[in-house]
N, C-alpha and C positions, 0 to 999 in steps of 0.2 A: 574535560575531554579533548580540548589542545590548548596549549596556553596562547595562542596567538587568534585563533578562531571560536567562533563559539558554533554550537549544533543545533540546528532550528528543521522546524518542522512545520508547515503553513501550508496554506492552502482554501477550499471552499469545497463544502457539502450540502447533500440534501434538508441539513439542520436549517440554515438561512439561504441558502439559494435555491431560487426556483430552479424549472427545465431551460428556460431561456438563457439565465447569467450561467448555468451553468455548461451550458451548450457555448456560449461567450469564448468560456476559458477551456474548453475540452480540447485536448491535445492529440492526435490522429499519431500513427506510426514514424513516418515521414517530420512532422513538427517535433515530436521528440527526438528523434535522431539530431537536429538540426539545433533543438536546445543544449543538448550535450556537447556537439561541438563548439556551441561559443561558450558553455561553462568552462570547458578545460581553455580554450584560448584565454577568457577570461582571468585564469589563474584558481577559480573554485576547487578545493582540496576534494571534495569529494560528496557525490550525491546523486540519488535517483528521485524518478518523479513517474508520479503512475496517472493517469487519466483512466477515470471508467466513469457508466451511465451516472452513477449519484455521487462522484466528488474528482478532484485533480488536486496532487499535493507533490510538494517537493519536501523531501529530506535530505537537509545536506548542512556543509559547514560555510560561514562565512562571517567578514567584519562587521556585518550589519544584515538585517534581513532583506532590506531593499535592494542587496543583489540578488538575493533569489528571485525577489517578486519583480525586477526587470526583466528577469529570463524568461520567465511566465508571459506577461502581459505581451512582451518582445516577440513572442511566440505563439501566442492565442489573440483572438479577437476583443480580449476583454481589456478595458482601461484599468488604472491603479484608482482613480477613483470608485471605479466599481466593487475592485478587489476589496477596497477599504472595506464598504458597506456591507459586505458579506464574509468577509474573509477571519481566519483566526492565524493566531502566529503564536507557536510554545516553543522555549528553549530551555536547552540542555535536559535537566530532569523531566520535566512535564513534556517534551518532545518525544523523551524517550517512552512517555508513559502513553501517548498518545501513538505511537506507533504499537505497541502493547495492543491495546485497543482496537484498533482496526482492523490489524492482522490476524486477531481471533474472531472476527464476525458481531464484536459487542457494540459495536461503532456502525453498524452498519445501518442501512435505511429497514432491512428486514434480520431481526434478529437472529442470529445465528450462521448467516450467509456467508460462506467460506470461499466465496470466490476469490474474493480479494486479495488471498495470499497467495494465488498463483500469479495476480497481479503484482502484487510486490517481487516475488520471484524473477518472473521477468523485467520487471523496471530494474533490480539487483543486477541479474547476467549482463543486460544489455549496457549499465554504466560499467562494470567491470569490463566490460568488451573495448572501452575507452578510456580506460585507466582510470576512473573515477571512483574506486572504492578503495577505502583506506582500513585499518585492519578494524577502528572502532565499530564501522557502518556492517562490514563481512559478519562481525561476530554479534552485533545487534540484529541484524535480519534472519540468523540462524537462530538465534534464541527466539525470536518473534516468530520464525517457523516451529522449532519445538513446541511452544507453547499451544500454539493452533492446533498442531498434532495430537499432543495430550490432550486437549480442552475436547476436540472430536471424540476421542477416542475413550477418555473416562468419565464425559460428562454425554446427556441429552440433548445439549442446545441446543444441536442441528436435526434433533430427530422429527418426524413427519414432514410431509411433503409441502414447502413454504420456501418461495420464491418469488419474482415478478416473472417469469413466466409461469409458474402454478397461478400465481395470483390471478395472471391476463386469462387463463382456461376455466377458474372458478368463475369468472365476470361473466364470461361468455354464455357458461351452461347456466346462471343463475338468471341472466336477461335477454335471453335468444329461446323462443318458444320453440318445439320442434327440432331442437338443432341435430337430430340426425338425417334431416331431410334440408337440410341449409347447404349453399356453398361459400365453403373458405379458403380465400385467398391468403396465403404468406409470401409475404413481398421481403426478401433479407433473409440468409441462411446462414448469418455468423452465429455467436455461440447462443444470445439470445432465442434468437429465430429458431436454430435446431432445438435447445430445450424446450422453446412453446410448441414447437410441432410433435416432438415426442409427446409431451403432454396431452394436447390434442386427441391424438391418437391414441394414447393410453386410457384416456377419461371420458372417451366421446364413443370411442369404437367407430370412430367418423372414416369414412372412403373417402369426401368428397370435398377434399381437398388439396388445392391446386396450388405451386410452387413458382414462384417465380425469383431470378436471381440477378444481377448483372452479368454476372460468371455462372454460365451457364452449368458447367460441369460440375462445381460446388453443390447447387440444388438438384443435381440427380445424383450425385452419391447418394444422399439425406433421401432422395424418392426411393432411389431402387431398394433402399435400406426399410423404410416404411412402407415401400408399395403404393407409392403415390404418383400424382402426376404432374408433369411438369411443363412450362410453357417460355417462348425466348421472352425477353426485357421487349424486346418490339410491340405484344402482346398485352401490353400492361393496364392498356386503357379500355381493349376490348375485354379483358378478364375481370376490371371493375365494374363494369355496369352488369356482369351476369354473378358478380359476389353480393352475398348477404351479411358478411361477416369480411374483414380485412385486418390484419395485423401485421404489421409494420416496424421492421426491424432490421434496417440498412444502417450503413454508415458513413453516411450522406453526410456532409457539412452543411447542406443546404439541402430546402423541401423538395423530396421528389413529388410529391400529389397534394395538388392544390383544386378549385374547384372548376376552375377551366378544362382538367381533362375527366370530371367526372358529368356523365352524363346519363343519369338516372334514372329508372323507371319505378323503383321500390324504394322502400326503407335501405337502410345502409348503416351497419356498426363499423367505424372504425378503432383500434387500439392502436397508439403510437408506443412502441417501444422505444424508440431514438435518445439518443445523445451526439449531437443535437436534433430538436425536434424535425422531424422527416415530412411531415405532413401540417401543410399550412391552414392557421386557424378558419381561412374565408370559408372551408368548406361546411363550416357548421351554416353557411348563408345558405346552404340547401336544405328544402325542405325535406324532411323525413333521414337527415345524416347527423349520426351521435359520434361526437369525436372523444375518446378516454384518454389520457397520458399516461404513462406509467407511474408518475406521483401519485396520481389517484389510487393506482392499482394498491403501490405499495402502504396506503393508508388504513388498505383494508384488514384488520384485527381479525382472528378467529380464533379457535380452540386452541390449535396447534400452535400459535407465538404464545399465546398464554403460558401454558403448560412449559413452552422453551425458557418462560422468565423465571420459573422455580430452579434455573439452573444455574443461572447469574451466580449467585454467591459461589457455587464450587468452581466456576470458573474463575471467577476473579483470584483464588483460592490460590490454583495453577499459575497465575498471572504472575502473584506474587511471588511465589516460590523460586519462578525460571529469572523475575526480574532481578531478585536477590543476589541470583547467582551470578547473572550479568551484571551487576552492580559492585561485587567483591573484585571480579574482574578488573573492572573499570579502574577501582580504586588501587590495586594492588600493579597495573601498569603503570597509572600515574605515578606510583612514588616509587615503582621498581629502577626507574635510571636514575633518581638522587641515592637510595641504596648502596646501586651498584657503586657511582661514583663514590660515595662514603668510602666502602669497601675498597677503590682503589687508592684514596687520599690514606687512609691506615696503612695500604701495602707500603706506600712509599714511605712512611713514618716508621715503618717496620724495618724496609729494606736500608734504609739509612742509619735504623740504631743499631742493628747486627753489623753492619758494616764498620760502622766508629768501633762498636764494640771489639769485635774481631781483632781488631788490630791495638786495641787496647789490653788485652786480656790473654794471657800465655794459655793456651790450650782451651783454647774456645770454642763449645760444643755447637756449632754452628745449627746442625742438624737438629741437634733438639730444642735447641732456643728457636726455628723456626716453626717446629709443630706446636710449641707451648704456645708463641704469638699467634700463628694462625687460629686454633681454637678462641685465645681472646678475641681478636677480631670479630670470628664468627659470631660472637656471644654479642659484642657488642653491637652488631649491625641486625642480629634477630630482634635485640631488644628496640630499637629503633625501628625495626617493619613490626612488631607487632604493636608499637604506641601508634602508627599509622593506619595500622588493618582498624584499630580500636574503632566503634562505630560512633562514641562522643568524640572523636580527636576531628580539629579543624584543619584537613588533610593541607590545603594549600597555604597555610601560615605555618605549619609542621616544616613542608620541606622548604619552605621560605629562610627559617629560622635554622634548618640544619646545613643548609648551604651557604649561608652566612656569618654562621660559626666556625666551618670548616673549611672556607673558602673555595667550593666546589661549586662549580655548573654543570647541570645534566638536563640535557635537553628532551623535552618527553617524544619519543617516537611516535610518527603516524602512521 
């Protein structure tokens, strides 16, 4: 990957870290920017960082993974000890494998959820703007995007409506009687909030939905599209009293709803789709309040998810095909500087010998000798290249041997 550093993928996800811990390590846009500035200042060669409701990850080059762990912990509320308890660290080929599985939805909390690939794209573009993307990272991300597109097009692993937002609507439909006559409040109109709202309207034919967002104009755009009511953020407490169902999907770093602002006269179902959690657990101390978090919704398995599992082998075959192309490129890129240095060394030997022979031999045909010599050099370097391309070749050892024998030095371009 690089002679001086190792490629790592590290982070934490829904698999071992619950919503509370994921919330501690979540990075908003500002924190991600600060992390990238710090990475650049600390001499990190290439790095991208993603933070979603289900995972926070860093992919990057370092001498030791702690360099990347330090960046994550210093820019989030999580500690190194907490990270060690729930985190994973992959390096080199394992790290590459991990990014392919994440980017193609095979590692998603809900199988086949492709939203993560847009997060990876955004992370890549942000890192590129800071000069933190090297050739390897660019090629890898593009390969993962290619695999994601091909899987989405050629398989049915993302068929059927399944996502956290869809699961939340299904939960509401199954658990709230007479939903058509209930008041629904949606607090937060980010991506998950918008998707949930659209699913609510689509699957319940519901018109009694009220939207509240800290930035009112965002809520108004969505309300105009779906013909819904918008209220001011200042009206949140009053609207909570009116609601039968509340869906919270804000990007706040601390809880925005707790029992202190609930003055209820009827049962209330609250679905918290936020990471970090935006509803304080103390609301459950109030009689009649049911609080459901997104982790619970993600565990809901239905027929759609079971159908998707049948397409995993086809998706994995596509990943292997594109990963093999990437691996060949990586291998070629790894030994290309050595082959170029070998060619240069042989050309030096050729030039020296032609110069010697031209002085020694009368009527020496330098042009013909040049053509023959170049063909021999090409054949020799091709033999070495084919050896290095062979899947059974120990590339690092072979490169070291070639450089030692021919007394050449070839630095891997980054």
